[in-house]
DSSP file (Angstrom, degrees, kcal/mol; ACC not computed):
  #  RESIDUE AA STRUCTURE BP1 BP2  ACC     N-H-->O    O-->H-N    N-H-->O    O-->H-N    TCO  KAPPA ALPHA  PHI   PSI    X-CA   Y-CA   Z-CA
    1    1 A X              0   0    0      0, 0.0     2,-0.4     0, 0.0     0, 0.0   0.000 360.0 360.0 360.0 130.4  -17.0  113.4  157.3
    2    2 A X        -     0   0    0      1,-0.1     5,-0.0     2,-0.0     3,-0.0  -0.909 360.0-174.9-113.4 132.9  -16.1  115.1  154.0
    3    3 A X  S    S+     0   0    0     -2,-0.4     2,-0.2     3,-0.1    -1,-0.1   0.433  73.7  51.0-103.1  -3.6  -12.4  115.5  153.0
    4    4 A X  S    S-     0   0    0      2,-0.3    -2,-0.0     1,-0.0     0, 0.0  -0.724  93.4-104.6-124.6 177.7  -13.3  117.5  149.8
    5    5 A X  S    S+     0   0    0     -2,-0.2     2,-0.5     2,-0.0    -3,-0.0   0.417  83.7 113.1 -83.9   4.9  -15.4  120.5  149.0
    6    6 A X        +     0   0    0      1,-0.2    -2,-0.3     6,-0.0     3,-0.1  -0.636  37.5 176.1 -80.7 127.0  -18.1  118.3  147.5
    7    7 A X  S    S+     0   0    0     -2,-0.5     2,-0.3     1,-0.3    -1,-0.2   0.735  70.4  14.9 -98.8 -28.0  -21.3  118.3  149.5
    8    8 A X        -     0   0    0      2,-0.1    -1,-0.3     1,-0.1     0, 0.0  -0.995  55.5-145.8-149.1 149.8  -23.4  116.1  147.1
    9    9 A X    >   +     0   0    0     -2,-0.3     3,-2.3    -3,-0.1     2,-0.3   0.630  66.5 115.7 -90.7 -17.0  -22.6  113.8  144.2
   10   10 A X  T 3  S-     0   0    0      1,-0.3     3,-0.1     3,-0.0    -2,-0.1  -0.401  93.7  -4.2 -55.9 114.9  -25.8  114.7  142.4
   11   11 A X  T 3  S+     0   0    0     -2,-0.3    -1,-0.3     1,-0.3     2,-0.2   0.536  94.4 153.8  78.5   9.2  -25.0  116.4  139.2
   12   12 A X    <   -     0   0    0     -3,-2.3     2,-0.8     1,-0.1    -1,-0.3  -0.527  42.4-137.5 -73.8 136.0  -21.3  116.4  139.9
   13   13 A X    >>  -     0   0    0     -2,-0.2     3,-1.5     1,-0.2     4,-0.9  -0.834  12.1-164.7 -93.5 104.1  -19.0  116.5  136.9
   14   14 A X  H 3> S+     0   0    0     -2,-0.8     4,-1.7     1,-0.3    -1,-0.2   0.727  84.1  64.6 -67.9 -21.1  -16.3  114.0  137.6
   15   15 A X  H 34 S+     0   0    0      1,-0.2    -1,-0.3     2,-0.2     4,-0.1   0.776 107.3  44.6 -71.5 -23.8  -14.0  115.4  134.7
   16   16 A X  H <4 S+     0   0    0     -3,-1.5    -1,-0.2     1,-0.1    -2,-0.2   0.671 110.4  53.7 -90.1 -18.9  -13.8  118.6  136.6
   17   17 A X  H  < S-     0   0    0     -4,-0.9    -2,-0.2     1,-0.2     2,-0.2   0.856  95.3-143.8 -85.5 -36.3  -13.2  117.0  140.0
   18   18 A X     <  -     0   0    0     -4,-1.7    -1,-0.2     2,-0.0    -2,-0.1  -0.532  51.2  -6.9 102.9-172.6  -10.2  114.9  139.2
   19   19 A X        -     0   0    0     -2,-0.2     3,-0.1     1,-0.1     4,-0.0  -0.321  48.7-170.7 -61.0 141.0   -9.3  111.5  140.5
   20   20 A X  S    S+     0   0    0      1,-0.2     2,-0.3     2,-0.1    -1,-0.1   0.392  71.9  35.5-111.9  -1.7  -11.5  110.2  143.3
   21   21 A X  S >  S-     0   0    0      0, 0.0     3,-0.5     0, 0.0    -1,-0.2  -0.980  92.2 -92.9-151.2 153.6   -9.4  107.1  144.2
   22   22 A X  T 3  S+     0   0    0     -2,-0.3    -2,-0.1     1,-0.2     0, 0.0  -0.220  99.4  24.0 -72.2 156.5   -5.6  106.5  144.3
   23   23 A X  T >  S-     0   0    0      1,-0.2     3,-1.9     2,-0.1    -1,-0.2   0.814  76.2-174.2  62.9  35.1   -3.6  105.0  141.4
   24   24 A X  T <   +     0   0    0     -3,-0.5    -1,-0.2     1,-0.2    -5,-0.1  -0.406  67.8  30.7 -57.8 129.8   -6.0  106.0  138.6
   25   25 A X  T 3  S+     0   0    0     -2,-0.1    -1,-0.2     0, 0.0     4,-0.2   0.274  94.2  91.8 102.0 -12.3   -4.9  104.6  135.3
   26   26 A X    <>  +     0   0    0     -3,-1.9     4,-2.6     1,-0.2     5,-0.3   0.391  51.5 103.4 -92.1   3.2   -3.3  101.4  136.6
   27   27 A X  H  > S+     0   0    0      1,-0.2     4,-2.3     2,-0.2    -1,-0.2   0.907  81.9  45.2 -52.8 -54.4   -6.4   99.3  136.3
   28   28 A X  H  > S+     0   0    0     -3,-0.2     4,-2.2     2,-0.2    -1,-0.2   0.871 113.6  49.1 -61.7 -41.3   -5.3   97.4  133.2
   29   29 A X  H  > S+     0   0    0     -4,-0.2     4,-2.6     2,-0.2    -1,-0.2   0.916 112.5  48.1 -65.8 -44.1   -1.7   96.8  134.4
   30   30 A X  H  X S+     0   0    0     -4,-2.6     4,-2.3     1,-0.2    -2,-0.2   0.886 111.4  51.7 -66.3 -35.5   -3.0   95.5  137.8
   31   31 A X  H  X S+     0   0    0     -4,-2.3     4,-2.6    -5,-0.3    -2,-0.2   0.941 112.1  45.9 -64.9 -44.3   -5.5   93.2  135.8
   32   32 A X  H  X S+     0   0    0     -4,-2.2     4,-2.4     1,-0.2    -2,-0.2   0.922 113.6  48.2 -62.9 -47.3   -2.7   91.8  133.7
   33   33 A X  H  X S+     0   0    0     -4,-2.6     4,-2.0     1,-0.2    -1,-0.2   0.858 113.1  49.2 -65.4 -36.1   -0.4   91.3  136.6
   34   34 A X  H  X S+     0   0    0     -4,-2.3     4,-2.4     2,-0.2    -2,-0.2   0.921 111.0  48.2 -71.9 -41.2   -3.3   89.5  138.6
   35   35 A X  H  X S+     0   0    0     -4,-2.6     4,-2.4     2,-0.2     5,-0.2   0.902 111.7  50.4 -66.8 -37.6   -4.2   87.2  135.7
   36   36 A X  H  X S+     0   0    0     -4,-2.4     4,-2.6     2,-0.2    -1,-0.2   0.916 112.1  47.2 -65.1 -40.0   -0.5   86.3  135.2
   37   37 A X  H  X S+     0   0    0     -4,-2.0     4,-2.2     2,-0.2    -2,-0.2   0.903 112.6  51.3 -62.0 -40.5   -0.1   85.5  139.0
   38   38 A X  H  X S+     0   0    0     -4,-2.4     4,-1.9     2,-0.2    -2,-0.2   0.914 112.8  43.5 -61.3 -48.2   -3.4   83.5  138.7
   39   39 A X  H  X S+     0   0    0     -4,-2.4     4,-2.4     2,-0.2     5,-0.2   0.905 112.8  52.1 -67.7 -43.2   -2.2   81.4  135.8
   40   40 A X  H  X S+     0   0    0     -4,-2.6     4,-2.4     1,-0.2    -2,-0.2   0.880 107.3  54.1 -63.3 -37.0    1.3   80.9  137.3
   41   41 A X  H  X S+     0   0    0     -4,-2.2     4,-2.5     1,-0.2    -1,-0.2   0.943 110.1  46.3 -60.9 -48.6   -0.3   79.7  140.5
   42   42 A X  H  X S+     0   0    0     -4,-1.9     4,-2.1     1,-0.2    -2,-0.2   0.874 111.9  49.3 -65.0 -37.5   -2.3   77.1  138.7
   43   43 A X  H  X S+     0   0    0     -4,-2.4     4,-1.9     2,-0.2    -1,-0.2   0.946 114.8  45.6 -68.3 -44.7    0.6   75.9  136.6
   44   44 A X  H  X S+     0   0    0     -4,-2.4     4,-2.1     1,-0.2    -2,-0.2   0.889 111.7  51.6 -67.1 -37.8    2.8   75.5  139.6
   45   45 A X  H  X S+     0   0    0     -4,-2.5     4,-2.4     1,-0.2    -1,-0.2   0.889 108.4  51.6 -63.8 -39.5    0.1   73.8  141.7
   46   46 A X  H  X S+     0   0    0     -4,-2.1     4,-1.9     2,-0.2    -2,-0.2   0.875 109.5  49.7 -64.9 -38.4   -0.5   71.3  138.9
   47   47 A X  H  X S+     0   0    0     -4,-1.9     4,-2.2     2,-0.2    -1,-0.2   0.887 112.0  47.8 -64.9 -40.9    3.2   70.4  138.7
   48   48 A X  H  X S+     0   0    0     -4,-2.1     4,-2.2     1,-0.2    -2,-0.2   0.914 113.0  47.3 -68.5 -42.3    3.4   70.0  142.5
   49   49 A X  H  X S+     0   0    0     -4,-2.4     4,-2.4     2,-0.2    -1,-0.2   0.812 110.3  54.0 -68.4 -31.5    0.3   67.8  142.5
   50   50 A X  H  X S+     0   0    0     -4,-1.9     4,-2.7     2,-0.2     5,-0.2   0.956 108.9  49.1 -63.2 -49.4    1.7   65.7  139.5
   51   51 A X  H  X S+     0   0    0     -4,-2.2     4,-2.5     2,-0.2    -2,-0.2   0.937 112.7  46.4 -55.5 -49.9    4.9   65.1  141.4
   52   52 A X  H  X S+     0   0    0     -4,-2.2     4,-2.6     1,-0.2     5,-0.2   0.940 113.3  49.8 -60.9 -45.4    2.9   64.0  144.6
   53   53 A X  H  X S+     0   0    0     -4,-2.4     4,-2.4     1,-0.2    -1,-0.2   0.881 110.9  49.0 -65.3 -38.1    0.6   61.8  142.5
   54   54 A X  H  X S+     0   0    0     -4,-2.7     4,-2.5     2,-0.2    -1,-0.2   0.908 111.0  50.9 -64.5 -38.1    3.6   60.1  140.7
   55   55 A X  H  X S+     0   0    0     -4,-2.5     4,-2.2    -5,-0.2    -2,-0.2   0.931 112.8  45.4 -69.0 -41.8    5.3   59.5  144.0
   56   56 A X  H  X S+     0   0    0     -4,-2.6     4,-2.0     1,-0.2    -2,-0.2   0.896 113.0  49.4 -65.4 -38.1    2.1   57.9  145.4
   57   57 A X  H  X S+     0   0    0     -4,-2.4     4,-1.4    -5,-0.2    -1,-0.2   0.912 110.8  50.2 -66.6 -40.9    1.6   55.8  142.3
   58   58 A X  H  < S+     0   0    0     -4,-2.5    -2,-0.2     1,-0.2    -1,-0.2   0.907 112.0  48.3 -64.4 -40.1    5.2   54.6  142.4
   59   59 A X  H >< S+     0   0    0     -4,-2.2     3,-0.8     1,-0.2     6,-0.3   0.844 109.3  53.6 -67.0 -33.4    4.8   53.7  146.1
   60   60 A X  H 3< S+     0   0    0     -4,-2.0    -1,-0.2     1,-0.2    -2,-0.2   0.784 110.2  46.5 -73.5 -27.2    1.6   51.9  145.3
   61   61 A X  T 3< S+     0   0    0     -4,-1.4    -1,-0.2    -3,-0.2    -2,-0.2   0.257  85.5 123.4-100.0  11.5    3.3   49.7  142.6
   62   62 A X  S <> S-     0   0    0     -3,-0.8     4,-2.3    -4,-0.1     3,-0.2  -0.415  72.3-116.8 -69.2 151.2    6.3   48.8  144.7
   63   63 A X  H  > S+     0   0    0      1,-0.2     4,-2.4     2,-0.2     5,-0.2   0.837 112.5  54.2 -55.3 -38.8    7.1   45.2  145.3
   64   64 A X  H  > S+     0   0    0      1,-0.2     4,-2.1     2,-0.2    -1,-0.2   0.915 109.0  47.8 -65.6 -40.5    6.6   45.3  148.9
   65   65 A X  H  > S+     0   0    0     -6,-0.3     4,-2.1    -3,-0.2    -2,-0.2   0.922 111.7  50.2 -65.6 -41.8    3.1   46.8  148.6
   66   66 A X  H  X S+     0   0    0     -4,-2.3     4,-2.7     1,-0.2     5,-0.2   0.909 109.1  51.9 -60.9 -40.9    2.1   44.2  146.0
   67   67 A X  H  X S+     0   0    0     -4,-2.4     4,-2.0     1,-0.2    -1,-0.2   0.925 109.5  49.9 -64.2 -44.3    3.3   41.4  148.2
   68   68 A X  H  X S+     0   0    0     -4,-2.1     4,-2.1     2,-0.2    -1,-0.2   0.874 108.5  53.2 -61.0 -38.8    1.2   42.8  151.2
   69   69 A X  H  X S+     0   0    0     -4,-2.1     4,-2.4     1,-0.2    -2,-0.2   0.956 111.6  45.5 -59.3 -53.6   -1.9   42.9  149.0
   70   70 A X  H  X S+     0   0    0     -4,-2.7     4,-2.1     1,-0.2    -2,-0.2   0.828 111.1  51.6 -59.9 -31.9   -1.5   39.3  148.0
   71   71 A X  H  X S+     0   0    0     -4,-2.0     4,-1.7     2,-0.2    -1,-0.2   0.898 110.9  48.3 -71.4 -38.1   -0.8   38.2  151.5
   72   72 A X  H  X S+     0   0    0     -4,-2.1     4,-1.1     2,-0.2    -2,-0.2   0.881 112.6  49.5 -65.0 -39.3   -4.0   40.0  152.7
   73   73 A X  H  < S+     0   0    0     -4,-2.4     3,-0.3     1,-0.2    -2,-0.2   0.904 109.0  52.0 -63.6 -44.5   -5.9   38.4  149.8
   74   74 A X  H  < S+     0   0    0     -4,-2.1    -2,-0.2     1,-0.2    -1,-0.2   0.846 106.2  54.7 -67.6 -32.0   -4.6   34.9  150.6
   75   75 A X  H  <        0   0    0     -4,-1.7    -1,-0.2     1,-0.2    -2,-0.2   0.837 360.0 360.0 -66.7 -33.4   -5.6   35.3  154.3
   76   76 A X     <        0   0    0     -4,-1.1    -1,-0.2    -3,-0.3    -2,-0.2   0.489 360.0 360.0 -79.3 360.0   -9.2   36.0  153.3
């Protein structure tokens, strides 16, 4: 099904046809926006993971956890 008057692309001069896809000319802007979102995602993900790691580390160094480890070692 053809929606244009073009029957074949062989030898077609695209400069005479005009845009063949929507939003022509926004490629660079969309690339920049995509890269910024990608970088922001990684920065935010790293912060979230750092907070979780710090919480896990603090829980592992708690007095109750250390006492349980020594009790388990004493039983063995």
